C-alpha positions as CSV (number, residue, x, y, z in Angstrom):
1,M,-23.2,71.5,89.5
2,T,-22.0,70.6,86.2
3,N,-18.4,70.3,85.5
4,H,-17.8,71.3,81.9
5,S,-14.2,70.2,82.0
6,F,-15.2,66.6,82.7
7,K,-14.4,64.1,79.8
8,R,-15.7,60.6,79.7
9,P,-12.8,58.2,79.4
10,A,-12.6,56.3,76.1
11,L,-13.9,52.8,76.1
12,R,-11.2,50.3,75.9
13,Q,-11.7,47.7,73.1
14,R,-10.7,44.4,74.1
15,R,-9.1,41.9,71.7
16,R,-11.9,39.5,71.9
17,H,-14.4,42.1,70.7
18,L,-12.2,42.9,67.8
19,V,-12.1,39.2,66.8
20,R,-15.8,38.9,67.2
21,Q,-16.4,41.9,65.1
22,F,-14.1,40.6,62.4
23,F,-15.8,37.3,62.2
24,S,-19.2,38.8,62.2
25,G,-18.6,39.8,58.5
26,W,-17.5,36.2,57.4
27,P,-20.1,36.0,54.5
28,W,-18.2,38.7,52.7
29,L,-14.9,36.9,53.2
30,V,-16.4,33.7,51.8
31,W,-17.8,35.5,48.7
32,F,-14.5,37.2,48.2
33,F,-12.5,34.0,48.5
34,A,-14.9,32.1,46.2
35,A,-14.6,34.8,43.6
36,V,-10.8,34.6,43.7
37,M,-10.8,30.8,43.5
38,V,-13.2,30.9,40.5
39,L,-10.9,33.2,38.6
40,V,-7.9,31.1,39.5
41,L,-9.4,27.7,38.8
42,L,-11.1,28.7,35.5
43,P,-9.2,27.5,32.4
44,G,-6.8,30.3,31.6
45,G,-6.6,31.5,35.2
46,M,-7.3,35.2,35.7
47,Y,-6.8,36.1,32.1
48,R,-9.7,38.2,30.8
49,I,-9.1,37.1,27.1
50,R,-9.1,33.4,26.7
51,F,-10.0,31.0,23.8
52,H,-10.8,27.4,24.3
53,G,-9.6,24.7,22.0
54,V,-8.0,21.2,21.6
55,A,-4.7,19.8,20.3
56,E,-5.1,18.8,16.7
57,R,-6.2,15.2,16.0
58,T,-5.2,13.8,12.6
59,Y,-6.1,10.4,11.1
60,E,-4.6,8.3,8.3
61,Y,-6.7,5.8,6.5
62,V,-4.6,3.0,4.9
63,S,-6.3,1.7,1.8
64,P,-5.2,-0.3,-1.3
65,L,-4.7,1.2,-4.8
66,E,-6.4,-1.8,-6.5
67,D,-9.2,-4.2,-5.7
68,G,-8.1,-7.5,-4.0
69,R,-8.5,-9.9,-1.2
70,L,-6.8,-9.1,2.1
71,K,-4.4,-11.9,2.6
72,T,-2.6,-10.8,5.8
73,L,-3.1,-8.1,8.5
74,L,0.0,-7.6,10.7
75,V,-1.4,-5.1,13.2
76,G,-4.3,-4.9,15.6
77,M,-6.2,-2.3,17.6
78,G,-4.0,-0.2,19.8
79,D,-0.7,-1.2,18.1
80,T,1.9,1.5,17.6
81,V,3.0,1.8,13.9
82,Q,5.9,3.7,12.3
83,A,6.1,5.5,9.0
84,G,6.8,3.1,6.2
85,Q,5.8,0.0,8.2
86,L,4.1,-2.9,6.4
87,I,0.7,-3.6,7.9
88,G,-0.8,-6.1,5.5
89,E,-0.8,-7.7,2.0
90,L,-3.3,-8.2,-0.7
91,D,-4.0,-10.9,-3.3
92,N,-4.6,-9.2,-6.7
93,E,-5.5,-11.8,-9.2
94,A,-5.8,-9.3,-12.1
95,L,-2.3,-7.9,-11.6
96,M,-0.8,-11.4,-11.1
97,A,-2.4,-12.6,-14.3
98,E,-1.0,-9.6,-16.1
99,L,2.4,-10.2,-14.6
100,M,2.3,-13.9,-15.8
101,M,1.3,-12.7,-19.4
102,D,4.1,-10.2,-19.3
103,Q,6.6,-12.8,-18.3
104,A,5.4,-15.2,-21.0
105,S,5.7,-12.5,-23.6
106,L,9.3,-11.8,-22.4
107,M,10.1,-15.5,-22.7
108,K,8.7,-15.5,-26.2
109,T,10.8,-12.5,-27.2
110,R,13.9,-14.1,-25.8
111,D,13.2,-17.3,-27.7
112,K,12.9,-15.2,-30.9
113,V,16.3,-13.7,-30.2
114,H,17.8,-17.1,-29.8
115,S,16.1,-18.4,-33.0
116,I,17.5,-15.4,-35.1
117,R,21.0,-15.9,-33.6
118,Y,20.8,-19.6,-34.6
119,E,19.7,-18.6,-38.1
120,L,22.6,-16.1,-38.4
121,E,25.1,-18.8,-37.3
122,Q,23.7,-21.1,-39.9
123,I,24.1,-18.5,-42.7
124,K,27.7,-17.9,-41.5
125,L,28.3,-21.6,-41.6
126,D,26.8,-21.9,-45.1
127,Q,29.0,-19.0,-46.3
128,A,32.1,-20.6,-45.0
129,R,31.0,-23.9,-46.7
130,T,30.4,-22.2,-50.0
131,S,33.7,-20.3,-49.7
132,S,35.5,-23.5,-49.2
133,E,33.8,-25.2,-52.1
134,L,34.7,-22.2,-54.3
135,R,38.3,-22.5,-53.4
136,T,38.3,-26.2,-54.2
137,L,36.6,-25.6,-57.6
138,E,39.1,-22.8,-58.4
139,A,42.1,-25.1,-57.5
140,Q,40.7,-27.9,-59.6
141,Q,40.1,-25.4,-62.4
142,A,43.8,-24.4,-62.2
143,R,44.9,-28.0,-62.4
144,N,42.6,-28.7,-65.4
145,E,44.2,-25.6,-67.1
146,D,47.6,-27.3,-66.8
147,L,46.2,-30.6,-68.0
148,L,44.5,-29.0,-70.8
149,A,47.6,-27.3,-71.9
150,R,49.4,-30.6,-72.0
151,R,46.4,-32.2,-73.9
152,L,45.7,-34.6,-71.1
153,I,42.0,-33.9,-70.7
154,L,39.2,-32.9,-73.0
155,D,38.1,-29.2,-73.4
156,Q,34.6,-30.2,-72.4
157,D,35.9,-31.4,-69.0
158,F,37.5,-28.1,-68.5
159,Q,34.4,-26.1,-69.4
160,D,32.2,-28.2,-67.0
161,L,33.7,-26.5,-63.9
162,T,33.2,-22.9,-65.0
163,P,29.3,-22.8,-64.2
164,Q,29.9,-24.2,-60.9
165,I,32.5,-21.6,-60.0
166,E,30.2,-18.7,-61.2
167,A,27.3,-20.0,-59.2
168,A,29.5,-20.3,-56.1
169,R,30.8,-16.7,-56.6
170,E,27.2,-15.4,-57.0
171,L,26.0,-17.2,-53.9
172,L,28.9,-15.8,-51.9
173,A,28.0,-12.3,-53.0
174,L,24.5,-12.7,-51.8
175,Y,25.5,-13.8,-48.3
176,P,26.5,-10.3,-47.0
177,H,23.0,-8.8,-47.8
178,V,21.2,-11.8,-46.2
179,M,23.4,-11.5,-43.1
180,E,22.7,-7.8,-42.9
181,Q,19.0,-8.4,-42.9
182,I,19.2,-11.1,-40.3
183,E,21.4,-8.9,-38.1
184,E,18.8,-6.1,-38.4
185,R,16.1,-8.5,-37.2
186,L,18.3,-9.6,-34.4
187,A,19.0,-6.1,-33.3
188,D,15.2,-5.3,-33.3
189,A,14.5,-8.4,-31.3
190,E,17.2,-7.6,-28.8
191,R,15.9,-4.0,-28.5
192,D,12.4,-5.3,-27.8
193,A,13.8,-7.6,-25.1
194,E,15.7,-4.8,-23.5
195,N,12.7,-2.5,-23.6
196,F,10.5,-5.1,-22.2
197,N,11.0,-4.3,-18.5
198,S,9.1,-6.7,-16.3
199,T,10.7,-5.2,-13.3
200,T,8.4,-2.2,-13.5
201,L,5.3,-4.4,-13.4
202,E,6.8,-6.5,-10.6
203,E,7.4,-3.3,-8.6
204,L,3.9,-2.2,-9.4
205,V,2.4,-5.5,-8.2
206,A,4.5,-5.4,-5.1
207,S,3.6,-1.8,-4.3
208,Q,-0.1,-2.3,-4.9
209,C,-0.3,-5.6,-3.0
210,R,1.5,-4.2,0.0
211,L,-0.3,-1.9,2.6
212,V,2.1,0.6,4.1
213,V,1.4,3.2,6.6
214,N,2.8,6.7,5.7
215,S,2.9,8.3,9.2
216,S,3.6,7.1,12.7
217,G,0.8,6.7,15.2
218,V,-1.6,4.2,16.9
219,V,-4.1,1.9,15.2
220,A,-7.4,3.5,16.3
221,E,-9.7,1.3,14.2
222,V,-9.5,-2.0,12.2
223,L,-12.1,-1.9,9.4
224,H,-11.3,-5.2,7.6
225,Q,-10.1,-8.6,8.5
226,P,-8.0,-11.1,6.5
227,G,-10.1,-12.8,3.8
228,D,-12.3,-9.7,3.1
229,I,-12.6,-8.3,-0.4
230,V,-11.2,-4.7,-0.3
231,E,-12.0,-2.3,-3.0
232,T,-9.9,0.5,-4.3
233,G,-9.8,3.3,-1.7
234,D,-11.6,1.3,0.9
235,A,-9.8,1.8,4.2
236,V,-8.4,-1.2,6.0
237,I,-7.2,0.5,9.2
238,R,-7.4,4.0,10.7
239,V,-4.2,5.4,12.3
240,S,-4.3,8.3,14.8
241,N,-1.3,10.6,15.5
242,L,0.7,10.1,18.7
243,S,1.4,13.8,19.3
244,T,0.9,17.1,17.6
245,T,2.4,20.6,17.4
246,R,-0.8,22.3,16.3
247,V,-3.7,23.6,18.3
248,I,-7.3,24.4,17.0
249,A,-9.0,27.0,19.1
250,F,-12.3,28.8,18.7
251,M,-12.8,32.6,18.8
252,S,-16.3,33.9,19.5
253,E,-17.8,36.7,17.4
254,A,-17.4,39.2,20.3
255,N,-13.6,38.5,20.4
256,R,-12.8,38.7,16.8
257,T,-10.3,41.5,17.3
258,D,-8.5,40.1,20.3
259,L,-6.1,37.9,18.4
260,A,-4.5,38.4,15.0
261,I,-2.6,36.2,12.5
262,G,1.1,36.1,13.4
263,E,0.6,37.1,17.0
264,R,2.3,35.2,19.7
265,C,0.1,33.5,22.4
266,R,0.2,31.2,25.3
267,V,-1.3,27.8,25.2
268,I,-2.2,26.5,28.6
269,A,-2.6,22.6,28.9
270,N,-3.0,21.0,32.3
271,R,-1.7,24.1,34.0
272,V,1.5,24.0,31.9
273,I,2.1,27.0,29.7
274,H,3.4,26.7,26.2
275,H,4.0,29.3,23.5
276,G,3.0,29.4,19.8
277,V,2.1,31.7,16.9
278,V,-1.3,32.1,15.3
279,K,-1.1,30.7,11.8
280,S,-4.5,31.3,10.4
281,I,-8.0,32.4,11.4
282,T,-11.0,31.4,9.3
283,A,-12.8,34.2,7.6
284,D,-16.3,32.7,7.9
285,I,-18.3,32.5,11.1
286,R,-19.9,29.2,12.0
287,K,-21.2,27.2,14.8
288,L,-18.3,25.5,16.6
289,P,-18.1,23.1,19.6
290,V,-16.4,25.0,22.4
291,F,-15.2,23.6,25.7
292,T,-15.6,26.3,28.3
293,G,-14.5,24.3,31.4
294,F,-18.0,23.4,32.5
295,S,-19.8,21.8,29.5
296,D,-19.6,21.4,25.8
297,Q,-21.4,24.2,24.0
298,L,-22.2,25.3,20.5
299,L,-21.1,28.9,19.9
300,R,-20.8,31.0,16.8
301,G,-17.2,32.0,16.1
302,R,-14.1,31.5,14.0
303,R,-11.5,28.7,14.0
304,I,-7.9,29.6,15.0
305,V,-4.9,27.4,14.0
306,I,-1.8,27.9,16.3
307,D,1.6,26.3,15.6
308,L,3.5,25.6,18.8
309,D,7.2,26.5,19.1
310,D,9.8,23.9,18.2
311,G,10.2,21.1,20.7
312,T,6.6,21.5,22.1
313,E,4.2,18.6,21.6
314,L,0.8,17.9,22.9
315,L,-1.4,14.9,23.1
316,P,-4.1,14.8,20.3
317,G,-7.5,15.9,21.7
318,E,-6.0,17.5,24.8
319,Q,-8.1,20.4,26.0
320,V,-6.2,23.7,26.0
321,V,-6.8,27.5,26.7
322,V,-5.2,30.1,24.5
323,V,-4.5,33.6,25.7
324,P,-2.5,36.5,24.1
325,D,1.1,36.6,25.2
326,I,0.6,39.8,27.3
327,S,0.4,40.3,31.0
328,I,-2.8,39.9,33.1
329,F,-2.6,43.6,34.0
330,E,-2.6,44.6,30.3
331,Q,-5.5,42.4,29.5
332,W,-7.6,43.8,32.3
333,F,-6.6,47.5,32.3
334,G,-4.7,47.8,29.0
335,S,-6.0,48.4,25.4
336,R,-7.6,45.0,25.2
């Protein structure tokens, strides 16, 4: 007979069966774990919107303003230099010859000043001598008048002094005009000597014969050695920057609306997050080298310039990832 009220007891699942069933689906666990690790280990982490770029590299080429022979070079490859540091000197024969001619002309002008002063002193001495002679003649003329009144000398002797006295007076009258002309010549010569500024040329020679670096950095390349002839604008050394506060990133065509000028963003470098502001985005689309984390590629896109916040510096050429300064949830499920 069949007992309809009979129920088969439920099978009891043992723990070892549950574990075996769980591990029977291990390929799915491996794939899930691998997917999570790829998202985490990719540059930019789990952010959906990411732009790859590098910390800005800048170079300064130190070159002379005039042709010359490189006399000394005080730095070498890999040396650290500071802004305003002297790194070498040039021999400029043309400027040195001009400086020597300038100094010779200055000496000639000064000799002319001394000559005019001597001439002026001689005129003053002649004036004093003539004035003294005139006083002597006038005194003698007064004595002759007394002697003539007493009939002790002839009238002819008295008249002989009159032309000498008149000539002395006329000569004294000419001295002021002559002295005025000499003083004008002296003033012109002294003015020329004062305006003749050899210091300016000396400073020019010193500035154009000295090679000075304008920014701090490291000597990345030495292009000339002492003894070489260096032409105007020909670089002697190349200096690279030590650090930078600017990032150059690359935005593909498909992401042209994901970041705007003035928007804050995060800059991830070696798993360290920095913050900055988008300064500019180029208007034209071009082929740009982009580091995607796996290999260097050439993609079409725009160049982004990002200024980091104050106090943040990166090494030039350091690979970075730029993401908008919003949460991961908003990037995946928000408006972007």
